[in-house]
BAZAKOL-541591 format. One record per residue: residue number from 1; z, y, x of N, C-alpha, C in turn. Coordinates in nm, 4 decimals, padded with zeros to 6 digits, m for minus. Example, Ala and Ser with C-alpha at 12.3 -4.5 7.8 and 13.67 -1.06 7.14 Angstrom:
BEGIN
PT	1	00.7800	m00.5690	01.3190	00.7800	m00.4500	01.2300	00.7800	m00.3300	01.3200
PT	2	00.7080	m00.2250	01.2850	00.7140	m00.1060	01.3670	00.7870	00.0030	01.2900
// end
This chain:
BEGIN
PT	1	07.2059	11.7504	11.3525	07.1656	11.6403	11.4386	07.2350	11.6528	11.5738
PT	2	07.2861	11.5388	11.6247	07.3608	11.5401	11.7500	07.2873	11.4687	11.8625
PT	3	07.1675	11.4175	11.8346	07.0921	11.3448	11.9365	06.9513	11.4018	11.9480
PT	4	06.8848	11.3621	12.0568	06.7469	11.4057	12.0804	06.6608	11.2832	12.1098
PT	5	06.5313	11.2987	12.0977	06.4386	11.1893	12.1281	06.4588	11.1451	12.2733
PT	6	06.4701	11.0149	12.2909	06.4908	10.9587	12.4234	06.6351	10.9224	12.4536
PT	7	06.7290	10.9727	12.3734	06.8708	10.9417	12.3956	06.8980	10.7934	12.3707
PT	8	06.9848	10.7356	12.4523	07.0303	10.5987	12.4309	07.1583	10.6032	12.3484
PT	9	07.1675	10.5159	12.2481	07.2825	10.5173	12.1576	07.3380	10.3763	12.1413
PT	10	07.4643	10.3694	12.1027	07.5285	10.2438	12.0678	07.5500	10.2399	11.9180
PT	11	07.5958	10.1280	11.8637	07.6152	10.1171	11.7183	07.7074	10.2230	11.6602
PT	12	07.8094	10.2649	11.7367	07.9071	10.3611	11.6854	07.8742	10.5052	11.7214
PT	13	07.7620	10.5274	11.7900	07.7237	10.6644	11.8248	07.6936	10.7450	11.6988
PT	14	07.7569	10.8598	11.6845	07.7299	10.9478	11.5701	07.6038	11.0286	11.6003
PT	15	07.4999	11.0082	11.5195	07.3731	11.0773	11.5432	07.3613	11.2067	11.4629
PT	16	07.4417	11.2192	11.3550	07.4346	11.3401	11.2728	07.5650	11.3596	11.1968
PT	17	07.5965	11.4859	11.1691	07.7138	11.5194	11.0890	07.6739	11.6185	10.9813
PT	18	07.7453	11.6147	10.8714	07.7168	11.7096	10.7652	07.8196	11.6956	10.6555
PT	19	07.7897	11.7512	10.5399	07.8785	11.7388	10.4248	07.7943	11.7267	10.2991
PT	20	07.8504	11.6591	10.1994	07.7819	11.6422	10.0717	07.8730	11.6916	09.9592
PT	21	07.8125	11.7220	09.8473	07.8874	11.7715	09.7323	07.9817	11.6644	09.6799
PT	22	08.1035	11.7025	09.6544	08.2021	11.6109	09.5986	08.1694	11.5873	09.4510
PT	23	08.1581	11.4601	09.4088	08.1254	11.4340	09.2684	08.2424	11.4597	09.1732
PT	24	08.3637	11.4759	09.2283	08.4816	11.4975	09.1433	08.4858	11.6418	09.0932
PT	25	08.4840	11.6568	08.9615	08.4941	11.7897	08.9015	08.5840	11.7782	08.7784
PT	26	08.6870	11.8604	08.7734	08.7857	11.8518	08.6664	08.7928	11.9828	08.5887
PT	27	08.8128	11.9681	08.4577	08.8269	12.0856	08.3714	08.9742	12.1215	08.3570
PT	28	09.0031	12.2497	08.3683	09.1389	12.2987	08.3474	09.1370	12.3921	08.2264
PT	29	09.2151	12.3594	08.1258	09.2257	12.4445	08.0072	09.3311	12.5514	08.0349
PT	30	09.2856	12.6539	08.0997	09.3767	12.7583	08.1466	09.4479	12.8253	08.0300
PT	31	09.3763	12.8546	07.9233	09.4370	12.9254	07.8088	09.5476	12.8418	07.7448
PT	32	09.5322	12.7091	07.7475	09.6367	12.6214	07.6930	09.7599	12.6235	07.7818
PT	33	09.7361	12.6190	07.9135	09.8490	12.6232	08.0079	09.9287	12.7535	07.9924
PT	34	09.8565	12.8621	07.9685	09.9221	12.9932	07.9608	09.9701	13.0270	07.8202
PT	35	09.9245	12.9467	07.7231	09.9589	12.9707	07.5824	09.9101	13.1075	07.5359
PT	36	09.7809	13.1340	07.5657	09.7185	13.2589	07.5224	09.5866	13.2265	07.4544
PT	37	09.5286	13.3242	07.3889	09.3981	13.3060	07.3277	09.2915	13.2926	07.4383
PT	38	09.1885	13.2096	07.4170	09.0862	13.1890	07.5208	09.0284	13.3181	07.5761
PT	39	08.9971	13.4149	07.4855	08.9329	13.5383	07.5325	09.0276	13.6274	07.6139
PT	40	09.1587	13.5968	07.6115	09.2551	13.6755	07.6879	09.2786	13.6193	07.8287
PT	41	09.2253	13.5026	07.8537	09.2595	13.4290	07.9765	09.2197	13.5020	08.1041
PT	42	09.1025	13.5654	08.1037	09.0477	13.6222	08.2271	09.1429	13.7215	08.2928
PT	43	09.2166	13.7981	08.2151	09.3062	13.9003	08.2721	09.4218	13.8391	08.3530
PT	44	09.4482	13.7102	08.3310	09.5607	13.6452	08.3990	09.5164	13.5587	08.5179
PT	45	09.3867	13.5526	08.5421	09.3363	13.4684	08.6504	09.3719	13.5259	08.7878
PT	46	09.4201	13.4397	08.8771	09.4495	13.4776	09.0152	09.3334	13.4431	09.1072
PT	47	09.2495	13.3522	09.0628	09.1364	13.3058	09.1422	09.0064	13.3359	09.0694
PT	48	08.9025	13.3558	09.1485	08.7710	13.3802	09.0904	08.6760	13.2683	09.1328
PT	49	08.5606	13.2637	09.0721	08.4617	13.1602	09.1024	08.4272	13.1630	09.2514
PT	50	08.4318	13.0457	09.3139	08.4023	13.0335	09.4563	08.5255	13.0270	09.5440
PT	51	08.6415	13.0663	09.4891	08.7651	13.0658	09.5687	08.8119	12.9221	09.5948
PT	52	08.8652	12.9011	09.7153	08.9222	12.7708	09.7496	09.0623	12.7606	09.6908
PT	53	09.0981	12.6403	09.6458	09.2311	12.6186	09.5889	09.2898	12.4893	09.6440
PT	54	09.4221	12.4836	09.6475	09.4935	12.3632	09.6868	09.5507	12.2957	09.5627
PT	55	09.5779	12.1673	09.5753	09.6386	12.0963	09.4634	09.7728	12.1604	09.4282
PT	56	09.7944	12.1833	09.2982	09.9157	12.2436	09.2424	09.9274	12.3933	09.2700
PT	57	09.8256	12.4537	09.3315	09.8273	12.5981	09.3529	09.8005	12.6699	09.2209
PT	58	09.8690	12.7805	09.1988	09.8499	12.8572	09.0761	09.7133	12.9251	09.0761
PT	59	09.6382	12.9050	08.9681	09.5096	12.9735	08.9549	09.5173	13.0842	08.8493
PT	60	09.6236	13.0800	08.7670	09.6453	13.1843	08.6664	09.7935	13.1875	08.6301
PT	61	09.8443	13.3077	08.6011	09.9857	13.3246	08.5649	09.9965	13.4221	08.4486
PT	62	10.0796	13.3868	08.3506	10.1051	13.4762	08.2370	10.2561	13.4957	08.2251
PT	63	10.2989	13.6236	08.2391	10.4408	13.6563	08.2263	10.4622	13.7378	08.0990
PT	64	10.5683	13.7035	08.0264	10.5989	13.7756	07.9028	10.7484	13.7974	07.8911
PT	65	10.7885	13.8729	07.7892	10.9297	13.9067	07.7687	10.9924	13.9640	07.8956
PT	66	10.9263	14.0699	07.9472	10.9750	14.1399	08.0666	10.9887	14.0437	08.1846
PT	67	10.8879	13.9541	08.1978	10.8773	13.8581	08.3092	10.9828	13.7478	08.3052
PT	68	11.0516	13.7347	08.1920	11.1519	13.6283	08.1825	11.0887	13.4931	08.1532
PT	69	10.9730	13.4948	08.0894	10.9037	13.3707	08.0562	10.7706	13.3682	08.1295
PT	70	10.7528	13.2698	08.2137	10.6308	13.2618	08.2943	10.5578	13.1301	08.2674
PT	71	10.4302	13.1410	08.2388	10.3435	13.0240	08.2209	10.2430	13.0222	08.3361
PT	72	10.2233	12.9046	08.3943	10.1354	12.8924	08.5113	10.0318	12.7828	08.4874
PT	73	09.9096	12.8103	08.5262	09.8029	12.7086	08.5258	09.7724	12.6750	08.6707
PT	74	09.7764	12.5456	08.7036	09.7618	12.5033	08.8433	09.6382	12.4140	08.8625
PT	75	09.5896	12.4141	08.9858	09.4753	12.3294	09.0195	09.5214	12.1840	09.0329
PT	76	09.4492	12.0889	08.9736	09.4887	11.9478	08.9833	09.4452	11.8819	09.1140
PT	77	09.3590	11.9496	09.1916	09.3059	11.8912	09.3144	09.2805	11.9992	09.4189
PT	78	09.2607	11.9549	09.5436	09.2088	12.0452	09.6472	09.0603	12.0662	09.6196
PT	79	09.0148	12.1888	09.6258	08.8728	12.2138	09.6012	08.8432	12.3614	09.5899
PT	80	08.7565	12.3960	09.4954	08.7229	12.5372	09.4736	08.6857	12.5573	09.3278
PT	81	08.6981	12.6796	09.2828	08.6635	12.7132	09.1444	08.5110	12.7159	09.1330
PT	82	08.4564	12.6223	09.0600	08.3104	12.6175	09.0452	08.2626	12.7088	08.9341
PT	83	08.3393	12.7164	08.8255	08.2989	12.8049	08.7160	08.4203	12.8395	08.6300
PT	84	08.4085	12.9511	08.5596	08.5129	12.9922	08.4659	08.4467	13.0573	08.3461
PT	85	08.4916	13.0209	08.2277	08.4375	13.0784	08.1049	08.5420	13.1682	08.0402
PT	86	08.5098	13.2968	08.0308	08.6013	13.3905	07.9682	08.6120	13.3721	07.8185
PT	87	08.5104	13.3099	07.7586	08.5136	13.2912	07.6140	08.5925	13.1661	07.5734
PT	88	08.5859	13.0621	07.6579	08.6571	12.9380	07.6248	08.7924	12.9270	07.6947
PT	89	08.8142	13.0126	07.7975	08.9402	13.0080	07.8699	08.9564	12.8829	07.9545
PT	90	08.8449	12.8286	08.0008	08.8482	12.7053	08.0792	08.7820	12.7257	08.2158
PT	91	08.8328	12.6517	08.3135	08.7764	12.6569	08.4487	08.7376	12.5164	08.4920
PT	92	08.6342	12.5095	08.5751	08.5932	12.3830	08.6346	08.6238	12.3889	08.7828
PT	93	08.6956	12.2879	08.8305	08.7327	12.2821	08.9720	08.6695	12.1585	09.0349
PT	94	08.5902	12.1819	09.1386	08.5236	12.0719	09.2086	08.5981	12.0415	09.3387
PT	95	08.6052	11.9132	09.3717	08.6708	11.8718	09.4944	08.6016	11.9276	09.6169
PT	96	08.6742	11.9318	09.7289	08.6193	11.9847	09.8538	08.4984	11.9024	09.8968
PT	97	08.3998	11.9641	09.9623	08.2839	11.8895	10.0128	08.3288	11.7727	10.1009
PT	98	08.2564	11.6630	10.0931	08.2919	11.5424	10.1673	08.2182	11.5406	10.3002
PT	99	08.2939	11.5300	10.4079	08.2329	11.5227	10.5409	08.1663	11.3868	10.5601
PT	100	08.0484	11.3887	10.6192	07.9720	11.2662	10.6393	07.9285	11.2557	10.7849
PT	101	07.9431	11.1355	10.8404	07.8921	11.1062	10.9740	07.7909	10.9933	10.9632
PT	102	07.6767	11.0092	11.0279	07.5732	10.9052	11.0301	07.5733	10.8402	11.1680
PT	103	07.6013	10.7106	11.1701	07.6054	10.6379	11.2974	07.4737	10.5657	11.3227
PT	104	07.4491	10.5345	11.4481	07.3233	10.4702	11.4862	07.3114	10.3297	11.4269
PT	105	07.4229	10.2608	11.4106	07.4301	10.1265	11.3532	07.3851	10.0167	11.4485
PT	106	07.2801	10.0419	11.5247	07.2333	09.9438	11.6234	07.2188	10.0123	11.7591
PT	107	07.2304	09.9363	11.8688	07.2082	09.9972	12.0007	07.0588	10.0147	12.0256
PT	108	07.0222	10.1191	12.0939	06.8806	10.1389	12.1213	06.8493	10.2790	12.1682
PT	109	06.7278	10.3232	12.1407	06.6800	10.4542	12.1864	06.6295	10.5347	12.0676
PT	110	06.6605	10.6629	12.0670	06.6116	10.7523	11.9616	06.4634	10.7793	11.9864
PT	111	06.3800	10.7405	11.8899	06.2359	10.7588	11.9060	06.1779	10.8624	11.8102
PT	112	06.2597	10.9046	11.7115	06.2106	11.0044	11.6159	06.3286	11.0743	11.5503
PT	113	06.3156	11.2040	11.5280	06.4143	11.2817	11.4543	06.3551	11.3131	11.3174
PT	114	06.4269	11.2763	11.2112	06.3834	11.3045	11.0751	06.4602	11.4277	11.0278
PT	115	06.3902	11.5381	11.0130	06.4551	11.6657	10.9815	06.5446	11.6553	10.8589
PT	116	06.6672	11.7038	10.8729	06.7666	11.7097	10.7646	06.8055	11.5731	10.7094
PT	117	06.7703	11.4656	10.7783	06.8043	11.3317	10.7287	06.8720	11.2455	10.8336
PT	118	06.8162	11.2344	10.9519	06.8732	11.1467	11.0527	06.7754	11.1215	11.1656
PT	119	06.7771	10.9985	11.2138	06.6928	10.9644	11.3274	06.6489	10.8193	11.3181
PT	120	06.5436	10.7859	11.3911	06.4940	10.6495	11.3992	06.5386	10.5907	11.5323
PT	121	06.6058	10.4753	11.5255	06.6543	10.4073	11.6455	06.5684	10.2837	11.6690
PT	122	06.5143	10.2733	11.7894	06.4313	10.1575	11.8250	06.5146	10.0621	11.9104
PT	123	06.5080	09.9336	11.8756	06.5866	09.8341	11.9469	06.5109	09.7022	11.9495
PT	124	06.5413	09.6190	12.0471	06.4832	09.4848	12.0551	06.5895	09.3829	12.0182
PT	125	06.5483	09.2792	11.9472	06.6435	09.1763	11.9090	06.5906	09.0909	11.7963
PT	126	06.6822	09.0364	11.7182	06.6474	08.9486	11.6061	06.6913	09.0129	11.4756
PT	127	06.6099	08.9960	11.3727	06.6413	09.0481	11.2399	06.6380	08.9345	11.1387
PT	128	06.7509	08.9147	11.0692	06.7584	08.8164	10.9614	06.7823	08.8905	10.8308
PT	129	06.7100	08.8539	10.7268	06.7302	08.9150	10.5960	06.8043	08.8175	10.5052
PT	130	06.9014	08.8698	10.4312	06.9702	08.7899	10.3326	06.9083	08.8103	10.1955
PT	131	06.9699	08.7481	10.0933	06.9190	08.7635	09.9571	07.0081	08.8536	09.8724
PT	132	07.1362	08.8654	09.9139	07.2280	08.9522	09.8403	07.3428	08.9906	09.9322
PT	133	07.3951	09.1113	09.9109	07.5075	09.1554	09.9922	07.5905	09.2615	09.9226
PT	134	07.7079	09.2862	09.9783	07.7976	09.3911	09.9317	07.8532	09.4632	10.0542
PT	135	07.8812	09.5909	10.0393	07.9341	09.6676	10.1520	07.8224	09.7255	10.2360
PT	136	07.8545	09.8290	10.3099	07.7535	09.8986	10.3890	07.7436	09.8508	10.5317
PT	137	07.7013	09.9409	10.6183	07.6782	09.9068	10.7588	07.8095	09.8831	10.8326
PT	138	07.8117	09.7797	10.9148	07.9262	09.7538	11.0001	07.8810	09.6727	11.1211
PT	139	07.9605	09.6752	11.2248	07.9284	09.5993	11.3458	08.0524	09.5217	11.3894
PT	140	08.0307	09.4231	11.4747	08.1425	09.3460	11.5258	08.0943	09.2284	11.6082
PT	141	08.1871	09.1683	11.6792	08.1548	09.0492	11.7580	08.1325	08.9310	11.6633
PT	142	08.0272	08.8556	11.6875	07.9924	08.7431	11.6012	08.0793	08.6221	11.6360
PT	143	08.1423	08.5645	11.5327	08.2279	08.4479	11.5521	08.1916	08.3399	11.4507
PT	144	08.1837	08.2161	11.4960	08.1550	08.1040	11.4071	08.2863	08.0466	11.3537
PT	145	08.2952	08.0362	11.2214	08.4149	07.9807	11.1593	08.3950	07.8359	11.1173
PT	146	08.2700	07.7895	11.1165	08.2392	07.6508	11.0802	08.1479	07.5912	11.1872
PT	147	08.1409	07.4591	11.1894	08.0575	07.3913	11.2891	07.9184	07.3568	11.2377
PT	148	07.9070	07.3429	11.1052	07.7791	07.3038	11.0457	07.7456	07.3941	10.9277
PT	149	07.6165	07.4143	10.9001	07.5760	07.5029	10.7903	07.6105	07.4497	10.6515
PT	150	07.6498	07.3223	10.6427	07.6853	07.2635	10.5132	07.8342	07.2765	10.4818
PT	151	07.9130	07.3269	10.5763	08.0575	07.3376	10.5566	08.0942	07.4580	10.4694
PT	152	08.2114	07.4483	10.4061	08.2652	07.5600	10.3282	08.3564	07.6441	10.4167
PT	153	08.3540	07.7746	10.3948	08.4449	07.8636	10.4661	08.5685	07.8821	10.3790
PT	154	08.6831	07.8336	10.4278	08.8084	07.8416	10.3539	08.9110	07.9215	10.4331
PT	155	09.0279	07.9369	10.3750	09.1327	08.0154	10.4405	09.1745	07.9554	10.5741
PT	156	09.1650	07.8227	10.5863	09.2104	07.7567	10.7085	09.1305	07.7994	10.8316
PT	157	09.0043	07.8397	10.8111	08.9202	07.8762	10.9260	08.9321	08.0230	10.9653
PT	158	09.0083	08.1001	10.8899	09.0212	08.2434	10.9180	09.1600	08.2717	10.9743
PT	159	09.1658	08.3419	11.0872	09.2934	08.3728	11.1502	09.2925	08.5151	11.2045
PT	160	09.4024	08.5575	11.2614	09.4149	08.6924	11.3166	09.3148	08.7197	11.4281
PT	161	09.2666	08.6147	11.4929	09.1700	08.6344	11.6012	09.0354	08.6843	11.5495
PT	162	09.0163	08.6790	11.4183	08.8909	08.7255	11.3592	08.8965	08.8725	11.3174
PT	163	09.0074	08.9394	11.3399	09.0190	09.0802	11.3053	08.9111	09.1620	11.3763
PT	164	08.8381	09.2429	11.2997	08.7345	09.3282	11.3558	08.6052	09.2565	11.3884
PT	165	08.5957	09.1280	11.3544	08.4752	09.0513	11.3871	08.3903	09.0231	11.2628
PT	166	08.2717	08.9726	11.2875	08.1838	08.9269	11.1799	08.1779	08.7753	11.1904
PT	167	08.2237	08.7073	11.0873	08.2340	08.5620	11.0946	08.1231	08.4949	11.0141
PT	168	08.0810	08.3795	11.0633	07.9728	08.3034	11.0016	08.0302	08.1820	10.9310
PT	169	08.0002	08.1691	10.8021	08.0401	08.0527	10.7247	07.9220	07.9586	10.7068
PT	170	07.9362	07.8644	10.6132	07.8300	07.7677	10.5929	07.7702	07.7741	10.4543
PT	171	07.7983	07.6705	10.3723	07.7344	07.6586	10.2417	07.7963	07.7500	10.1363
PT	172	07.9275	07.7746	10.1488	07.9946	07.8581	10.0488	08.1221	07.9157	10.1091
PT	173	08.1606	08.0321	10.0600	08.2861	08.0952	10.0989	08.3728	08.1076	09.9752
PT	174	08.4954	08.0579	09.9809	08.5832	08.0568	09.8644	08.6420	08.1945	09.8367
PT	175	08.6918	08.2132	09.7143	08.7550	08.3386	09.6758	08.8766	08.3658	09.7634
PT	176	08.9548	08.2612	09.7885	09.0740	08.2767	09.8719	09.0363	08.3184	10.0142
PT	177	08.9244	08.2660	10.0640	08.8786	08.3024	10.1984	08.8355	08.4495	10.2028
PT	178	08.7707	08.4970	10.0975	08.7315	08.6377	10.0908	08.8543	08.7275	10.0953
PT	179	08.9549	08.6907	10.0191	09.0771	08.7710	10.0146	09.1500	08.7700	10.1488
PT	180	09.1544	08.6536	10.2130	09.2216	08.6459	10.3424	09.1439	08.7248	10.4476
PT	181	09.0107	08.7185	10.4408	08.9282	08.7928	10.5367	08.9525	08.9429	10.5238
PT	182	08.9614	08.9928	10.4004	08.9875	09.1353	10.3783	09.1262	09.1724	10.4284
PT	183	09.2246	09.0861	10.4028	09.3613	09.1117	10.4465	09.3727	09.1077	10.5986
PT	184	09.2902	09.0234	10.6620	09.2925	09.0095	10.8080	09.2133	09.1200	10.8767
PT	185	09.1439	09.2042	10.7990	09.0605	09.3138	10.8516	08.9383	09.2608	10.9244
PT	186	08.8797	09.1516	10.8694	08.7507	09.1038	10.9186	08.6456	09.2082	10.8811
PT	187	08.5531	09.2376	10.9708	08.4511	09.3394	10.9409	08.3428	09.2890	10.8468
PT	188	08.3082	09.1596	10.8574	08.2011	09.1080	10.7730	08.1974	08.9570	10.7691
PT	189	08.1305	08.9048	10.6657	08.1105	08.7608	10.6493	07.9630	08.7352	10.6233
PT	190	07.9058	08.6414	10.6980	07.7695	08.5935	10.6740	07.7834	08.4500	10.6245
PT	191	07.7321	08.4208	10.5067	07.7514	08.2894	10.4465	07.6278	08.2481	10.3681
PT	192	07.6105	08.1161	10.3512	07.4976	08.0682	10.2723	07.5084	08.1098	10.1278
PT	193	07.6263	08.0883	10.0670	07.6442	08.1225	09.9273	07.7872	08.1543	09.8911
PT	194	07.8038	08.2111	09.7717	07.9351	08.2403	09.7127	07.9199	08.2219	09.5625
PT	195	08.0220	08.1649	09.4988	08.0201	08.1533	09.3536	08.0204	08.2942	09.2931
PT	196	07.9298	08.3184	09.1991	07.9144	08.4526	09.1425	08.0417	08.5006	09.0728
PT	197	08.1125	08.4099	09.0047	08.2378	08.4482	08.9381	08.3451	08.4842	09.0402
PT	198	08.3504	08.4097	09.1497	08.4469	08.4413	09.2554	08.4182	08.5785	09.3147
PT	199	08.2893	08.6077	09.3343	08.2522	08.7361	09.3927	08.2878	08.8508	09.2988
PT	200	08.2656	08.8305	09.1679	08.2995	08.9335	09.0699	08.4504	08.9568	09.0653
PT	201	08.5273	08.8481	09.0764	08.6733	08.8628	09.0760	08.7205	08.9345	09.2018
PT	202	08.6593	08.9029	09.3149	08.6949	08.9706	09.4396	08.6587	09.1182	09.4337
PT	203	08.5439	09.1464	09.3747	08.4964	09.2840	09.3632	08.5789	09.3629	09.2618
PT	204	08.6318	09.2927	09.1609	08.7100	09.3584	09.0571	08.6285	09.3997	08.9373
PT	205	08.5009	09.3630	08.9349	08.4128	09.3954	08.8234	08.2878	09.3102	08.8321
PT	206	08.2153	09.3033	08.7215	08.0900	09.2290	08.7202	07.9871	09.2981	08.8086
PT	207	07.9011	09.2201	08.8692	07.7958	09.2749	08.9539	07.6889	09.3365	08.8641
PT	208	07.6669	09.4661	08.8774	07.5741	09.5352	08.7897	07.4325	09.5387	08.8439
PT	209	07.3485	09.6076	08.7700	07.2088	09.6237	08.8102	07.1965	09.7572	08.8821
PT	210	07.1412	09.7556	08.9995	07.1283	09.8786	09.0769	07.1224	09.8477	09.2243
PT	211	07.1875	09.9293	09.3034	07.1880	09.9111	09.4489	07.3322	09.8964	09.4962
PT	212	07.3583	09.7915	09.5715	07.4903	09.7717	09.6285	07.4968	09.8376	09.7661
PT	213	07.6162	09.8383	09.8240	07.6317	09.8926	09.9593	07.7438	09.9923	09.9710
PT	214	07.7864	10.0493	09.8568	07.8928	10.1501	09.8603	08.0279	10.0950	09.8157
PT	215	08.0372	09.9634	09.7985	08.1620	09.9037	09.7535	08.2712	09.9191	09.8594
PT	216	08.3911	09.9462	09.8147	08.5057	09.9562	09.9054	08.5906	09.8307	09.8885
PT	217	08.5477	09.7250	09.9539	08.6148	09.5961	09.9394	08.6765	09.5490	10.0700
PT	218	08.6704	09.6324	10.1721	08.7357	09.5990	10.2972	08.6495	09.5270	10.3976
PT	219	08.5323	09.4807	10.3569	08.4418	09.4127	10.4495	08.3020	09.4091	10.3900
PT	220	08.2045	09.3727	10.4741	08.0658	09.3600	10.4294	08.0318	09.2115	10.4169
PT	221	07.9603	09.1765	10.3104	07.9247	09.0369	10.2833	07.7726	09.0244	10.2767
PT	222	07.7185	08.9233	10.3435	07.5750	08.8940	10.3373	07.5564	08.7474	10.3000
PT	223	07.4870	08.7222	10.1879	07.4504	08.5869	10.1484	07.3089	08.5598	10.1987
PT	224	07.2934	08.4520	10.2742	07.1604	08.4224	10.3282	07.0756	08.3384	10.2324
PT	225	07.1413	08.2665	10.1392	07.0656	08.1770	10.0510	07.0750	08.2168	09.9041
PT	226	07.1949	08.2457	09.8529	07.2075	08.2848	09.7129	07.3427	08.2500	09.6553
PT	227	07.3569	08.2684	09.5228	07.4831	08.2393	09.4553	07.5002	08.0895	09.4367
PT	228	07.6249	08.0447	09.4505	07.6534	07.9023	09.4394	07.6729	07.8408	09.5772
PT	229	07.6670	07.7094	09.5807	07.6824	07.6370	09.7073	07.5451	07.6078	09.7660
PT	230	07.5152	07.6711	09.8796	07.3851	07.6546	09.9435	07.4036	07.6480	10.0950
PT	231	07.3818	07.5332	10.1560	07.3902	07.5265	10.3026	07.2994	07.6314	10.3652
PT	232	07.3502	07.7002	10.4659	07.2692	07.8020	10.5318	07.1477	07.7373	10.5976
PT	233	07.0376	07.8086	10.5925	06.9156	07.7622	10.6582	06.9471	07.7207	10.8017
PT	234	06.9041	07.6017	10.8383	06.9381	07.5449	10.9687	06.8946	07.6357	11.0835
PT	235	06.7746	07.6910	11.0725	06.7232	07.7762	11.1803	06.8081	07.9026	11.1944
PT	236	06.8452	07.9618	11.0817	06.9283	08.0828	11.0848	07.0655	08.0518	11.1431
PT	237	07.1221	07.9386	11.0996	07.2554	07.9020	11.1483	07.2547	07.8806	11.2995
PT	238	07.1529	07.8113	11.3502	07.1456	07.7854	11.4948	07.1260	07.9151	11.5730
PT	239	07.0499	08.0075	11.5159	07.0299	08.1362	11.5831	07.1622	08.2121	11.5926
PT	240	07.2351	08.2166	11.4811	07.3640	08.2843	11.4813	07.4609	08.2148	11.5770
PT	241	07.4588	08.0833	11.5755	07.5490	08.0067	11.6616	07.5210	08.0351	11.8092
PT	242	07.3928	08.0488	11.8424	07.3560	08.0727	11.9827	07.3952	08.2121	12.0307
PT	243	07.4300	08.3010	11.9362	07.4671	08.4382	11.9730	07.6135	08.4690	11.9417
PT	244	07.6948	08.3668	11.9238	07.8374	08.3929	11.9012	07.8948	08.4624	12.0243
PT	245	07.9804	08.5577	11.9982	08.0352	08.6401	12.1060	07.9551	08.7664	12.1292
PT	246	07.8360	08.7751	12.0694	07.7524	08.8946	12.0839	07.7901	08.9988	11.9784
PT	247	07.7590	09.1235	12.0084	07.7809	09.2300	11.9125	07.6637	09.2312	11.8146
PT	248	07.6918	09.2216	11.6849	07.5868	09.2230	11.5833	07.6133	09.3342	11.4825
PT	249	07.5088	09.3748	11.4126	07.5182	09.4778	11.3098	07.4692	09.4194	11.1780
PT	250	07.5456	09.4394	11.0701	07.5036	09.3896	10.9401	07.5129	09.5007	10.8360
PT	251	07.4351	09.4859	10.7309	07.4346	09.5822	10.6208	07.4145	09.5043	10.4920
PT	252	07.5109	09.5154	10.3988	07.5024	09.4404	10.2741	07.4226	09.5083	10.1650
PT	253	07.3680	09.6253	10.1907	07.2963	09.7004	10.0865	07.1820	09.6181	10.0274
PT	254	07.1804	09.6091	09.8939	07.0813	09.5274	09.8234	07.0352	09.5991	09.6981
PT	255	06.9065	09.5945	09.6718	06.8558	09.6426	09.5442	06.8462	09.5226	09.4514
PT	256	06.9314	09.5212	09.3489	06.9407	09.4071	09.2590	06.8069	09.3818	09.1886
PT	257	06.7720	09.2528	09.1783	06.6493	09.2081	09.1082	06.5222	09.2682	09.1685
PT	258	06.5270	09.2980	09.2943	06.4093	09.3504	09.3621	06.4192	09.3174	09.5098
PT	259	06.3066	09.3080	09.5753	06.3052	09.2827	09.7195	06.2771	09.4095	09.7986
PT	260	06.2941	09.5240	09.7315	06.2693	09.6513	09.7989	06.3744	09.6788	09.9060
PT	261	06.4967	09.6292	09.8836	06.6058	09.6508	09.9787	06.6893	09.5241	09.9840
PT	262	06.6920	09.4636	10.1032	06.7649	09.3385	10.1192	06.8690	09.3535	10.2303
PT	263	06.9802	09.2790	10.2208	07.0800	09.2865	10.3276	07.0241	09.2385	10.4593
PT	264	07.0758	09.2950	10.5691	07.0194	09.2643	10.7000	07.1258	09.2263	10.8003
PT	265	07.0850	09.1388	10.8923	07.1656	09.1019	11.0074	07.0803	09.1330	11.1308
PT	266	07.1309	09.2191	11.2178	07.0579	09.2568	11.3385	07.1348	09.2058	11.4591
PT	267	07.0668	09.1245	11.5406	07.1255	09.0726	11.6653	07.0487	09.1349	11.7800
PT	268	07.1047	09.2395	11.8416	07.0335	09.3049	11.9520	07.0136	09.2090	12.0697
PT	269	06.8991	09.2210	12.1367	06.8700	09.1370	12.2515	06.9593	09.1786	12.3684
// end
């Protein structure tokens, strides 16, 4: 934990740092690489369980014919030897631990420290909930791309001036607009609706059952009304319009087919 109760933080303030286990784990058939019997492999190992390894680094070497013929088994990734079986002649190599930073996400004051997890940030402002979203937490200056909540957000309304911003659309956002927004490095899109097939094509796969928020699509998306063409709620649109130019925080994380977790738009006062 990098903060204490009472500290004032901004959206980008890092409140905690740590590391998590890398899910990547690869099997290396060492005995095959060395062309030896599985039970003979251990004598040729250069690394033991727990040792750090670099990609393409030798983890075992077998020399024969007076060292004229050399067989080498190499690590396929940066990581460490998680396990080795002397009977099967195989090793498991796990990727290096992944460094993680937890940001405050919203401006405010630290009011509680949650041991080994993070902190609670208290802030004043407006909270809007969407019905579906993709992508995790992000912040940016709020920009209106349409004049009315019934308008469609198309490529024509997106330009380089929207780089790093969160833009507000109307009734629907087209597939081409999503692609241009990602290419322009827009941080997020708030829109009434999106065609489900367009969203799946943009995502590169069908939307599954579970929790969204970890997608790497280049931006965060929040639907305020649902799939298809749906003019944004007039009250929500006017609220967003009245705060254009303000710094806002959005999170597309959604629990599919449940209201336990819904995407959020936070407009700090």
